Each structure stands twice: as structure tokens, then as C-alpha cells.
mmCIF entry with sequence, helices, sheets and N, C-alpha, C, O atoms, coordinates in Angstrom:
data_MODEL
# 
_entry.id   MODEL 
# 
_entity.id                         1 
_entity.type                       polymer 
_entity.pdbx_number_of_molecules   1 
# 
_entity_poly.entity_id                      1 
_entity_poly.type                           'polypeptide(L)' 
_entity_poly.nstd_linkage                   no 
_entity_poly.nstd_monomer                   no 
_entity_poly.pdbx_seq_one_letter_code       
;(UNK)(UNK)(UNK)(UNK)(UNK)(UNK)(UNK)(UNK)(UNK)(UNK)(UNK)(UNK)(UNK)(UNK)(UNK)(UNK)
(UNK)(UNK)(UNK)(UNK)(UNK)(UNK)(UNK)(UNK)(UNK)(UNK)(UNK)(UNK)(UNK)(UNK)(UNK)(UNK)
(UNK)(UNK)(UNK)(UNK)(UNK)(UNK)(UNK)(UNK)(UNK)(UNK)(UNK)(UNK)(UNK)
;
_entity_poly.pdbx_seq_one_letter_code_can   XXXXXXXXXXXXXXXXXXXXXXXXXXXXXXXXXXXXXXXXXXXXX 
_entity_poly.pdbx_strand_id                 A 
# 
loop_
_entity_poly_seq.entity_id 
_entity_poly_seq.num 
_entity_poly_seq.mon_id 
_entity_poly_seq.hetero 
1 1  UNK n 
1 2  UNK n 
1 3  UNK n 
1 4  UNK n 
1 5  UNK n 
1 6  UNK n 
1 7  UNK n 
1 8  UNK n 
1 9  UNK n 
1 10 UNK n 
1 11 UNK n 
1 12 UNK n 
1 13 UNK n 
1 14 UNK n 
1 15 UNK n 
1 16 UNK n 
1 17 UNK n 
1 18 UNK n 
1 19 UNK n 
1 20 UNK n 
1 21 UNK n 
1 22 UNK n 
1 23 UNK n 
1 24 UNK n 
1 25 UNK n 
1 26 UNK n 
1 27 UNK n 
1 28 UNK n 
1 29 UNK n 
1 30 UNK n 
1 31 UNK n 
1 32 UNK n 
1 33 UNK n 
1 34 UNK n 
1 35 UNK n 
1 36 UNK n 
1 37 UNK n 
1 38 UNK n 
1 39 UNK n 
1 40 UNK n 
1 41 UNK n 
1 42 UNK n 
1 43 UNK n 
1 44 UNK n 
1 45 UNK n 
# 
_struct_asym.id          A 
_struct_asym.entity_id   1 
# 
loop_
_struct_conf.conf_type_id 
_struct_conf.id 
_struct_conf.pdbx_PDB_helix_id 
_struct_conf.beg_label_comp_id 
_struct_conf.beg_label_asym_id 
_struct_conf.beg_label_seq_id 
_struct_conf.pdbx_beg_PDB_ins_code 
_struct_conf.end_label_comp_id 
_struct_conf.end_label_asym_id 
_struct_conf.end_label_seq_id 
_struct_conf.pdbx_end_PDB_ins_code 
_struct_conf.beg_auth_comp_id 
_struct_conf.beg_auth_asym_id 
_struct_conf.beg_auth_seq_id 
_struct_conf.end_auth_comp_id 
_struct_conf.end_auth_asym_id 
_struct_conf.end_auth_seq_id 
_struct_conf.pdbx_PDB_helix_class 
_struct_conf.details 
_struct_conf.pdbx_PDB_helix_length 
HELX_P HELX_P1 AA1 UNK A 6  ? UNK A 9  ? UNK A 6  UNK A 9  1 ? 4  
HELX_P HELX_P2 AA2 UNK A 20 ? UNK A 22 ? UNK A 20 UNK A 22 5 ? 3  
HELX_P HELX_P3 AA3 UNK A 25 ? UNK A 43 ? UNK A 25 UNK A 43 1 ? 19 
# 
_struct_conf_type.id          HELX_P 
_struct_conf_type.criteria    ? 
_struct_conf_type.reference   ? 
# 
loop_
_atom_site.group_PDB 
_atom_site.id 
_atom_site.type_symbol 
_atom_site.label_atom_id 
_atom_site.label_alt_id 
_atom_site.label_comp_id 
_atom_site.label_asym_id 
_atom_site.label_entity_id 
_atom_site.label_seq_id 
_atom_site.pdbx_PDB_ins_code 
_atom_site.Cartn_x 
_atom_site.Cartn_y 
_atom_site.Cartn_z 
_atom_site.occupancy 
_atom_site.B_iso_or_equiv 
_atom_site.pdbx_formal_charge 
_atom_site.auth_seq_id 
_atom_site.auth_comp_id 
_atom_site.auth_asym_id 
_atom_site.auth_atom_id 
_atom_site.pdbx_PDB_model_num 
ATOM 1   N N  . UNK A 1 1  ? -0.875  1.416   -3.456  1.00 0.00 ? 1  UNK A N  1 
ATOM 2   C CA . UNK A 1 1  ? -1.624  2.240   -2.537  1.00 0.00 ? 1  UNK A CA 1 
ATOM 3   C C  . UNK A 1 1  ? -3.113  1.939   -2.621  1.00 0.00 ? 1  UNK A C  1 
ATOM 4   O O  . UNK A 1 1  ? -3.693  1.661   -3.671  1.00 0.00 ? 1  UNK A O  1 
ATOM 5   N N  . UNK A 1 2  ? -3.657  2.015   -1.468  1.00 0.00 ? 2  UNK A N  1 
ATOM 6   C CA . UNK A 1 2  ? -5.178  1.736   -1.372  1.00 0.00 ? 2  UNK A CA 1 
ATOM 7   C C  . UNK A 1 2  ? -6.068  2.832   -1.581  1.00 0.00 ? 2  UNK A C  1 
ATOM 8   O O  . UNK A 1 2  ? -7.283  2.639   -1.607  1.00 0.00 ? 2  UNK A O  1 
ATOM 9   N N  . UNK A 1 3  ? -5.558  3.987   -1.733  1.00 0.00 ? 3  UNK A N  1 
ATOM 10  C CA . UNK A 1 3  ? -6.375  5.169   -2.033  1.00 0.00 ? 3  UNK A CA 1 
ATOM 11  C C  . UNK A 1 3  ? -5.900  5.909   -3.267  1.00 0.00 ? 3  UNK A C  1 
ATOM 12  O O  . UNK A 1 3  ? -4.826  5.654   -3.812  1.00 0.00 ? 3  UNK A O  1 
ATOM 13  N N  . UNK A 1 4  ? -6.742  6.828   -3.678  1.00 0.00 ? 4  UNK A N  1 
ATOM 14  C CA . UNK A 1 4  ? -6.321  7.590   -4.924  1.00 0.00 ? 4  UNK A CA 1 
ATOM 15  C C  . UNK A 1 4  ? -5.525  8.876   -4.530  1.00 0.00 ? 4  UNK A C  1 
ATOM 16  O O  . UNK A 1 4  ? -5.429  9.799   -5.339  1.00 0.00 ? 4  UNK A O  1 
ATOM 17  N N  . UNK A 1 5  ? -4.972  8.938   -3.329  1.00 0.00 ? 5  UNK A N  1 
ATOM 18  C CA . UNK A 1 5  ? -4.194  10.123  -3.053  1.00 0.00 ? 5  UNK A CA 1 
ATOM 19  C C  . UNK A 1 5  ? -2.746  9.858   -2.914  1.00 0.00 ? 5  UNK A C  1 
ATOM 20  O O  . UNK A 1 5  ? -2.026  10.674  -2.338  1.00 0.00 ? 5  UNK A O  1 
ATOM 21  N N  . UNK A 1 6  ? -2.262  8.716   -3.430  1.00 0.00 ? 6  UNK A N  1 
ATOM 22  C CA . UNK A 1 6  ? -0.890  8.357   -3.364  1.00 0.00 ? 6  UNK A CA 1 
ATOM 23  C C  . UNK A 1 6  ? 0.080   9.473   -3.841  1.00 0.00 ? 6  UNK A C  1 
ATOM 24  O O  . UNK A 1 6  ? 1.136   9.676   -3.241  1.00 0.00 ? 6  UNK A O  1 
ATOM 25  N N  . UNK A 1 7  ? -0.295  10.194  -4.932  1.00 0.00 ? 7  UNK A N  1 
ATOM 26  C CA . UNK A 1 7  ? 0.541   11.219  -5.359  1.00 0.00 ? 7  UNK A CA 1 
ATOM 27  C C  . UNK A 1 7  ? 0.720   12.414  -4.460  1.00 0.00 ? 7  UNK A C  1 
ATOM 28  O O  . UNK A 1 7  ? 1.616   13.232  -4.672  1.00 0.00 ? 7  UNK A O  1 
ATOM 29  N N  . UNK A 1 8  ? -0.163  12.524  -3.415  1.00 0.00 ? 8  UNK A N  1 
ATOM 30  C CA . UNK A 1 8  ? 0.017   13.526  -2.403  1.00 0.00 ? 8  UNK A CA 1 
ATOM 31  C C  . UNK A 1 8  ? 0.953   13.045  -1.313  1.00 0.00 ? 8  UNK A C  1 
ATOM 32  O O  . UNK A 1 8  ? 1.658   13.854  -0.711  1.00 0.00 ? 8  UNK A O  1 
ATOM 33  N N  . UNK A 1 9  ? 0.977   11.781  -1.049  1.00 0.00 ? 9  UNK A N  1 
ATOM 34  C CA . UNK A 1 9  ? 1.792   11.224  -0.051  1.00 0.00 ? 9  UNK A CA 1 
ATOM 35  C C  . UNK A 1 9  ? 3.218   10.796  -0.429  1.00 0.00 ? 9  UNK A C  1 
ATOM 36  O O  . UNK A 1 9  ? 4.079   10.636  0.436   1.00 0.00 ? 9  UNK A O  1 
ATOM 37  N N  . UNK A 1 10 ? 3.453   10.613  -1.755  1.00 0.00 ? 10 UNK A N  1 
ATOM 38  C CA . UNK A 1 10 ? 4.703   10.215  -2.261  1.00 0.00 ? 10 UNK A CA 1 
ATOM 39  C C  . UNK A 1 10 ? 5.095   11.063  -3.478  1.00 0.00 ? 10 UNK A C  1 
ATOM 40  O O  . UNK A 1 10 ? 4.535   10.863  -4.556  1.00 0.00 ? 10 UNK A O  1 
ATOM 41  N N  . UNK A 1 11 ? 6.009   11.974  -3.342  1.00 0.00 ? 11 UNK A N  1 
ATOM 42  C CA . UNK A 1 11 ? 6.298   12.922  -4.444  1.00 0.00 ? 11 UNK A CA 1 
ATOM 43  C C  . UNK A 1 11 ? 7.007   12.174  -5.678  1.00 0.00 ? 11 UNK A C  1 
ATOM 44  O O  . UNK A 1 11 ? 7.176   12.736  -6.760  1.00 0.00 ? 11 UNK A O  1 
ATOM 45  N N  . UNK A 1 12 ? 7.390   10.907  -5.425  1.00 0.00 ? 12 UNK A N  1 
ATOM 46  C CA . UNK A 1 12 ? 8.021   10.188  -6.500  1.00 0.00 ? 12 UNK A CA 1 
ATOM 47  C C  . UNK A 1 12 ? 7.080   9.234   -7.281  1.00 0.00 ? 12 UNK A C  1 
ATOM 48  O O  . UNK A 1 12 ? 7.494   8.551   -8.219  1.00 0.00 ? 12 UNK A O  1 
ATOM 49  N N  . UNK A 1 13 ? 5.745   9.218   -6.835  1.00 0.00 ? 13 UNK A N  1 
ATOM 50  C CA . UNK A 1 13 ? 4.760   8.385   -7.371  1.00 0.00 ? 13 UNK A CA 1 
ATOM 51  C C  . UNK A 1 13 ? 4.617   8.445   -8.891  1.00 0.00 ? 13 UNK A C  1 
ATOM 52  O O  . UNK A 1 13 ? 4.270   9.479   -9.461  1.00 0.00 ? 13 UNK A O  1 
ATOM 53  N N  . UNK A 1 14 ? 4.886   7.342   -9.511  1.00 0.00 ? 14 UNK A N  1 
ATOM 54  C CA . UNK A 1 14 ? 4.780   7.261   -11.007 1.00 0.00 ? 14 UNK A CA 1 
ATOM 55  C C  . UNK A 1 14 ? 5.681   8.271   -11.754 1.00 0.00 ? 14 UNK A C  1 
ATOM 56  O O  . UNK A 1 14 ? 5.344   8.785   -12.821 1.00 0.00 ? 14 UNK A O  1 
ATOM 57  N N  . UNK A 1 15 ? 6.803   8.510   -11.146 1.00 0.00 ? 15 UNK A N  1 
ATOM 58  C CA . UNK A 1 15 ? 7.735   9.512   -11.792 1.00 0.00 ? 15 UNK A CA 1 
ATOM 59  C C  . UNK A 1 15 ? 9.171   8.849   -11.858 1.00 0.00 ? 15 UNK A C  1 
ATOM 60  O O  . UNK A 1 15 ? 9.361   7.726   -11.390 1.00 0.00 ? 15 UNK A O  1 
ATOM 61  N N  . UNK A 1 16 ? 10.097  9.533   -12.413 1.00 0.00 ? 16 UNK A N  1 
ATOM 62  C CA . UNK A 1 16 ? 11.400  8.911   -12.602 1.00 0.00 ? 16 UNK A CA 1 
ATOM 63  C C  . UNK A 1 16 ? 12.076  8.490   -11.227 1.00 0.00 ? 16 UNK A C  1 
ATOM 64  O O  . UNK A 1 16 ? 13.007  7.684   -11.229 1.00 0.00 ? 16 UNK A O  1 
ATOM 65  N N  . UNK A 1 17 ? 11.625  9.010   -10.135 1.00 0.00 ? 17 UNK A N  1 
ATOM 66  C CA . UNK A 1 17 ? 12.252  8.705   -8.871  1.00 0.00 ? 17 UNK A CA 1 
ATOM 67  C C  . UNK A 1 17 ? 11.493  7.621   -8.167  1.00 0.00 ? 17 UNK A C  1 
ATOM 68  O O  . UNK A 1 17 ? 11.800  7.326   -7.012  1.00 0.00 ? 17 UNK A O  1 
ATOM 69  N N  . UNK A 1 18 ? 10.488  6.992   -8.815  1.00 0.00 ? 18 UNK A N  1 
ATOM 70  C CA . UNK A 1 18 ? 9.686   5.983   -8.250  1.00 0.00 ? 18 UNK A CA 1 
ATOM 71  C C  . UNK A 1 18 ? 10.353  4.594   -8.492  1.00 0.00 ? 18 UNK A C  1 
ATOM 72  O O  . UNK A 1 18 ? 10.007  3.795   -9.363  1.00 0.00 ? 18 UNK A O  1 
ATOM 73  N N  . UNK A 1 19 ? 11.323  4.433   -7.626  1.00 0.00 ? 19 UNK A N  1 
ATOM 74  C CA . UNK A 1 19 ? 12.156  3.177   -7.796  1.00 0.00 ? 19 UNK A CA 1 
ATOM 75  C C  . UNK A 1 19 ? 11.960  2.243   -6.624  1.00 0.00 ? 19 UNK A C  1 
ATOM 76  O O  . UNK A 1 19 ? 11.448  2.665   -5.588  1.00 0.00 ? 19 UNK A O  1 
ATOM 77  N N  . UNK A 1 20 ? 12.340  1.026   -6.750  1.00 0.00 ? 20 UNK A N  1 
ATOM 78  C CA . UNK A 1 20 ? 12.200  -0.069  -5.728  1.00 0.00 ? 20 UNK A CA 1 
ATOM 79  C C  . UNK A 1 20 ? 12.834  0.279   -4.450  1.00 0.00 ? 20 UNK A C  1 
ATOM 80  O O  . UNK A 1 20 ? 12.298  -0.064  -3.397  1.00 0.00 ? 20 UNK A O  1 
ATOM 81  N N  . UNK A 1 21 ? 13.976  0.959   -4.467  1.00 0.00 ? 21 UNK A N  1 
ATOM 82  C CA . UNK A 1 21 ? 14.695  1.312   -3.196  1.00 0.00 ? 21 UNK A CA 1 
ATOM 83  C C  . UNK A 1 21 ? 13.976  2.414   -2.345  1.00 0.00 ? 21 UNK A C  1 
ATOM 84  O O  . UNK A 1 21 ? 14.399  2.731   -1.233  1.00 0.00 ? 21 UNK A O  1 
ATOM 85  N N  . UNK A 1 22 ? 12.878  2.977   -2.914  1.00 0.00 ? 22 UNK A N  1 
ATOM 86  C CA . UNK A 1 22 ? 12.089  3.950   -2.140  1.00 0.00 ? 22 UNK A CA 1 
ATOM 87  C C  . UNK A 1 22 ? 10.841  3.358   -1.489  1.00 0.00 ? 22 UNK A C  1 
ATOM 88  O O  . UNK A 1 22 ? 10.151  4.037   -0.728  1.00 0.00 ? 22 UNK A O  1 
ATOM 89  N N  . UNK A 1 23 ? 10.554  2.094   -1.791  1.00 0.00 ? 23 UNK A N  1 
ATOM 90  C CA . UNK A 1 23 ? 9.398   1.391   -1.178  1.00 0.00 ? 23 UNK A CA 1 
ATOM 91  C C  . UNK A 1 23 ? 9.633   1.088   0.268   1.00 0.00 ? 23 UNK A C  1 
ATOM 92  O O  . UNK A 1 23 ? 10.735  0.696   0.652   1.00 0.00 ? 23 UNK A O  1 
ATOM 93  N N  . UNK A 1 24 ? 8.608   1.262   1.089   1.00 0.00 ? 24 UNK A N  1 
ATOM 94  C CA . UNK A 1 24 ? 8.636   0.944   2.487   1.00 0.00 ? 24 UNK A CA 1 
ATOM 95  C C  . UNK A 1 24 ? 8.039   -0.468  2.663   1.00 0.00 ? 24 UNK A C  1 
ATOM 96  O O  . UNK A 1 24 ? 6.828   -0.620  2.826   1.00 0.00 ? 24 UNK A O  1 
ATOM 97  N N  . UNK A 1 25 ? 8.854   -1.433  2.631   1.00 0.00 ? 25 UNK A N  1 
ATOM 98  C CA . UNK A 1 25 ? 8.351   -2.863  2.626   1.00 0.00 ? 25 UNK A CA 1 
ATOM 99  C C  . UNK A 1 25 ? 7.714   -3.178  3.984   1.00 0.00 ? 25 UNK A C  1 
ATOM 100 O O  . UNK A 1 25 ? 6.809   -4.010  4.038   1.00 0.00 ? 25 UNK A O  1 
ATOM 101 N N  . UNK A 1 26 ? 8.146   -2.555  5.070   1.00 0.00 ? 26 UNK A N  1 
ATOM 102 C CA . UNK A 1 26 ? 7.491   -2.857  6.325   1.00 0.00 ? 26 UNK A CA 1 
ATOM 103 C C  . UNK A 1 26 ? 6.102   -2.391  6.395   1.00 0.00 ? 26 UNK A C  1 
ATOM 104 O O  . UNK A 1 26 ? 5.231   -3.074  6.933   1.00 0.00 ? 26 UNK A O  1 
ATOM 105 N N  . UNK A 1 27 ? 5.868   -1.227  5.854   1.00 0.00 ? 27 UNK A N  1 
ATOM 106 C CA . UNK A 1 27 ? 4.480   -0.661  5.821   1.00 0.00 ? 27 UNK A CA 1 
ATOM 107 C C  . UNK A 1 27 ? 3.623   -1.442  4.868   1.00 0.00 ? 27 UNK A C  1 
ATOM 108 O O  . UNK A 1 27 ? 2.468   -1.748  5.166   1.00 0.00 ? 27 UNK A O  1 
ATOM 109 N N  . UNK A 1 28 ? 4.188   -1.773  3.700   1.00 0.00 ? 28 UNK A N  1 
ATOM 110 C CA . UNK A 1 28 ? 3.397   -2.618  2.706   1.00 0.00 ? 28 UNK A CA 1 
ATOM 111 C C  . UNK A 1 28 ? 3.043   -3.853  3.305   1.00 0.00 ? 28 UNK A C  1 
ATOM 112 O O  . UNK A 1 28 ? 1.913   -4.297  3.098   1.00 0.00 ? 28 UNK A O  1 
ATOM 113 N N  . UNK A 1 29 ? 3.887   -4.505  4.057   1.00 0.00 ? 29 UNK A N  1 
ATOM 114 C CA . UNK A 1 29 ? 3.549   -5.775  4.678   1.00 0.00 ? 29 UNK A CA 1 
ATOM 115 C C  . UNK A 1 29 ? 2.459   -5.655  5.736   1.00 0.00 ? 29 UNK A C  1 
ATOM 116 O O  . UNK A 1 29 ? 1.553   -6.488  5.794   1.00 0.00 ? 29 UNK A O  1 
ATOM 117 N N  . UNK A 1 30 ? 2.544   -4.586  6.603   1.00 0.00 ? 30 UNK A N  1 
ATOM 118 C CA . UNK A 1 30 ? 1.550   -4.480  7.610   1.00 0.00 ? 30 UNK A CA 1 
ATOM 119 C C  . UNK A 1 30 ? 0.152   -4.157  6.926   1.00 0.00 ? 30 UNK A C  1 
ATOM 120 O O  . UNK A 1 30 ? -0.880  -4.661  7.370   1.00 0.00 ? 30 UNK A O  1 
ATOM 121 N N  . UNK A 1 31 ? 0.150   -3.332  5.870   1.00 0.00 ? 31 UNK A N  1 
ATOM 122 C CA . UNK A 1 31 ? -1.138  -3.004  5.133   1.00 0.00 ? 31 UNK A CA 1 
ATOM 123 C C  . UNK A 1 31 ? -1.688  -4.230  4.496   1.00 0.00 ? 31 UNK A C  1 
ATOM 124 O O  . UNK A 1 31 ? -2.893  -4.466  4.571   1.00 0.00 ? 31 UNK A O  1 
ATOM 125 N N  . UNK A 1 32 ? -0.868  -5.019  3.874   1.00 0.00 ? 32 UNK A N  1 
ATOM 126 C CA . UNK A 1 32 ? -1.297  -6.205  3.200   1.00 0.00 ? 32 UNK A CA 1 
ATOM 127 C C  . UNK A 1 32 ? -1.942  -7.245  4.185   1.00 0.00 ? 32 UNK A C  1 
ATOM 128 O O  . UNK A 1 32 ? -2.976  -7.841  3.882   1.00 0.00 ? 32 UNK A O  1 
ATOM 129 N N  . UNK A 1 33 ? -1.309  -7.431  5.340   1.00 0.00 ? 33 UNK A N  1 
ATOM 130 C CA . UNK A 1 33 ? -1.781  -8.337  6.345   1.00 0.00 ? 33 UNK A CA 1 
ATOM 131 C C  . UNK A 1 33 ? -3.137  -7.838  6.912   1.00 0.00 ? 33 UNK A C  1 
ATOM 132 O O  . UNK A 1 33 ? -4.078  -8.606  7.110   1.00 0.00 ? 33 UNK A O  1 
ATOM 133 N N  . UNK A 1 34 ? -3.179  -6.555  7.152   1.00 0.00 ? 34 UNK A N  1 
ATOM 134 C CA . UNK A 1 34 ? -4.393  -5.963  7.635   1.00 0.00 ? 34 UNK A CA 1 
ATOM 135 C C  . UNK A 1 34 ? -5.559  -6.092  6.632   1.00 0.00 ? 34 UNK A C  1 
ATOM 136 O O  . UNK A 1 34 ? -6.689  -6.399  7.013   1.00 0.00 ? 34 UNK A O  1 
ATOM 137 N N  . UNK A 1 35 ? -5.257  -5.849  5.341   1.00 0.00 ? 35 UNK A N  1 
ATOM 138 C CA . UNK A 1 35 ? -6.301  -5.968  4.288   1.00 0.00 ? 35 UNK A CA 1 
ATOM 139 C C  . UNK A 1 35 ? -6.714  -7.423  4.198   1.00 0.00 ? 35 UNK A C  1 
ATOM 140 O O  . UNK A 1 35 ? -7.910  -7.662  4.030   1.00 0.00 ? 35 UNK A O  1 
ATOM 141 N N  . UNK A 1 36 ? -5.877  -8.384  4.288   1.00 0.00 ? 36 UNK A N  1 
ATOM 142 C CA . UNK A 1 36 ? -6.211  -9.836  4.149   1.00 0.00 ? 36 UNK A CA 1 
ATOM 143 C C  . UNK A 1 36 ? -7.136  -10.202 5.365   1.00 0.00 ? 36 UNK A C  1 
ATOM 144 O O  . UNK A 1 36 ? -8.133  -10.909 5.219   1.00 0.00 ? 36 UNK A O  1 
ATOM 145 N N  . UNK A 1 37 ? -6.759  -9.695  6.538   1.00 0.00 ? 37 UNK A N  1 
ATOM 146 C CA . UNK A 1 37 ? -7.649  -10.051 7.673   1.00 0.00 ? 37 UNK A CA 1 
ATOM 147 C C  . UNK A 1 37 ? -8.997  -9.387  7.513   1.00 0.00 ? 37 UNK A C  1 
ATOM 148 O O  . UNK A 1 37 ? -10.002 -10.045 7.782   1.00 0.00 ? 37 UNK A O  1 
ATOM 149 N N  . UNK A 1 38 ? -9.100  -8.148  7.100   1.00 0.00 ? 38 UNK A N  1 
ATOM 150 C CA . UNK A 1 38 ? -10.404 -7.507  6.860   1.00 0.00 ? 38 UNK A CA 1 
ATOM 151 C C  . UNK A 1 38 ? -11.259 -8.221  5.801   1.00 0.00 ? 38 UNK A C  1 
ATOM 152 O O  . UNK A 1 38 ? -12.471 -8.350  5.973   1.00 0.00 ? 38 UNK A O  1 
ATOM 153 N N  . UNK A 1 39 ? -10.639 -8.682  4.718   1.00 0.00 ? 39 UNK A N  1 
ATOM 154 C CA . UNK A 1 39 ? -11.365 -9.420  3.683   1.00 0.00 ? 39 UNK A CA 1 
ATOM 155 C C  . UNK A 1 39 ? -11.813 -10.778 4.257   1.00 0.00 ? 39 UNK A C  1 
ATOM 156 O O  . UNK A 1 39 ? -12.923 -11.222 3.960   1.00 0.00 ? 39 UNK A O  1 
ATOM 157 N N  . UNK A 1 40 ? -11.030 -11.407 5.021   1.00 0.00 ? 40 UNK A N  1 
ATOM 158 C CA . UNK A 1 40 ? -11.336 -12.736 5.528   1.00 0.00 ? 40 UNK A CA 1 
ATOM 159 C C  . UNK A 1 40 ? -12.576 -12.506 6.583   1.00 0.00 ? 40 UNK A C  1 
ATOM 160 O O  . UNK A 1 40 ? -13.520 -13.296 6.606   1.00 0.00 ? 40 UNK A O  1 
ATOM 161 N N  . UNK A 1 41 ? -12.515 -11.523 7.335   1.00 0.00 ? 41 UNK A N  1 
ATOM 162 C CA . UNK A 1 41 ? -13.573 -11.188 8.296   1.00 0.00 ? 41 UNK A CA 1 
ATOM 163 C C  . UNK A 1 41 ? -14.850 -10.940 7.532   1.00 0.00 ? 41 UNK A C  1 
ATOM 164 O O  . UNK A 1 41 ? -15.898 -11.468 7.905   1.00 0.00 ? 41 UNK A O  1 
ATOM 165 N N  . UNK A 1 42 ? -14.792 -10.118 6.428   1.00 0.00 ? 42 UNK A N  1 
ATOM 166 C CA . UNK A 1 42 ? -15.981 -9.760  5.722   1.00 0.00 ? 42 UNK A CA 1 
ATOM 167 C C  . UNK A 1 42 ? -16.604 -10.888 4.907   1.00 0.00 ? 42 UNK A C  1 
ATOM 168 O O  . UNK A 1 42 ? -17.790 -10.826 4.584   1.00 0.00 ? 42 UNK A O  1 
ATOM 169 N N  . UNK A 1 43 ? -15.812 -11.938 4.561   1.00 0.00 ? 43 UNK A N  1 
ATOM 170 C CA . UNK A 1 43 ? -16.297 -13.062 3.810   1.00 0.00 ? 43 UNK A CA 1 
ATOM 171 C C  . UNK A 1 43 ? -16.721 -14.193 4.603   1.00 0.00 ? 43 UNK A C  1 
ATOM 172 O O  . UNK A 1 43 ? -17.250 -15.143 4.026   1.00 0.00 ? 43 UNK A O  1 
ATOM 173 N N  . UNK A 1 44 ? -16.551 -14.210 5.889   1.00 0.00 ? 44 UNK A N  1 
ATOM 174 C CA . UNK A 1 44 ? -17.077 -15.216 6.778   1.00 0.00 ? 44 UNK A CA 1 
ATOM 175 C C  . UNK A 1 44 ? -18.520 -15.240 6.839   1.00 0.00 ? 44 UNK A C  1 
ATOM 176 O O  . UNK A 1 44 ? -19.144 -14.185 6.946   1.00 0.00 ? 44 UNK A O  1 
ATOM 177 N N  . UNK A 1 45 ? -19.116 -16.392 6.777   1.00 0.00 ? 45 UNK A N  1 
ATOM 178 C CA . UNK A 1 45 ? -20.593 -16.460 6.882   1.00 0.00 ? 45 UNK A CA 1 
ATOM 179 C C  . UNK A 1 45 ? -20.939 -17.584 7.907   1.00 0.00 ? 45 UNK A C  1 
ATOM 180 O O  . UNK A 1 45 ? -22.115 -17.838 8.171   1.00 0.00 ? 45 UNK A O  1 
# 
């Protein structure tokens, strides 16, 4: 998670129900790609 409010968005966050099968890989991929683009844009000179 990119923010410190993950526990409010995911009731299983860091608990017994926080298992791999509950991950949203499509969303994780979209966020990772967007973050990589943002970093690349910010580091261009």
C-alpha cells in the first residue's frame, strides 16, 4: 500500500486473513506501472 490507511481499506491487513488469495493483482499492477511512470517523469532532467 502506498499510504498509511491500508488498514481502513482492507479489513484483513496484517491479520490472519491477509493471504495471497485476497490480493488484487490487477490493481497492484496498475499502481506499480503508474508509480514507475511518475518516478521516471520526476527524475528526468
